[in-house]
C-alpha positions in Angstrom: 23.7 19.1 12.8 21.9 16.1 11.9 19.0 15.9 14.5 16.4 16.2 12.2 13.3 13.5 12.9 13.9 12.1 9.3 17.1 10.4 10.1 17.1 6.8 10.7 18.3 5.4 14.0 21.7 3.7 13.9 20.1 0.2 14.5 17.9 0.2 11.3 18.5 -3.0 9.6 18.7 -3.2 5.7 15.2 -4.0 5.2 14.1 -1.2 7.4 16.0 1.2 5.4 14.8 -0.2 2.1 11.0 0.0 3.1 11.8 3.5 4.4 13.2 4.5 1.0 10.4 2.8 -0.9 7.6 4.7 1.2 9.6 8.1 1.0 10.0 7.5 -3.2 6.3 6.4 -3.3 5.1 9.3 -1.1 6.8 12.0 -3.6 5.4 10.7 -6.8 2.8 12.8 -8.2 -0.7 11.5 -7.7 -3.8 12.1 -10.0 -6.8 13.9 -7.9 -8.7 11.4 -5.8 -6.3 8.6 -6.2 -5.9 8.3 -2.5 -9.6 7.7 -2.0 -10.9 4.5 -3.0 -14.5 4.7 -4.2 -17.2 2.1 -3.4 -16.6 -1.3 -4.5 -18.0 -2.4 -7.9 -20.3 -5.3 -7.8 -19.2 -8.2 -9.9 -21.7 -9.8 -12.7 -21.3 -13.0 -11.0 -22.9 -13.6 -7.5 -20.2 -14.6 -4.9 -19.1 -18.2 -5.2 -20.3 -18.8 -8.7 -16.7 -19.6 -9.6 -16.3 -22.2 -6.6 -19.1 -24.9 -7.5 -17.4 -27.1 -4.8 -18.2 -24.7 -2.1 -22.0 -24.8 -2.6 -24.1 -27.6 -0.6 
């Protein structure tokens, strides 16, 4: 029958169904090696807040 855990519940809304299908399609896509593990953040050339002069005191 259809008693698999992947079957959606009957009370699933259209938005929940769309999100479930989107996650399933993203999970099925082939990925590059190491694509799921983000590396350390790269420091920018500007110091923090340099682009917002009104934030300085």
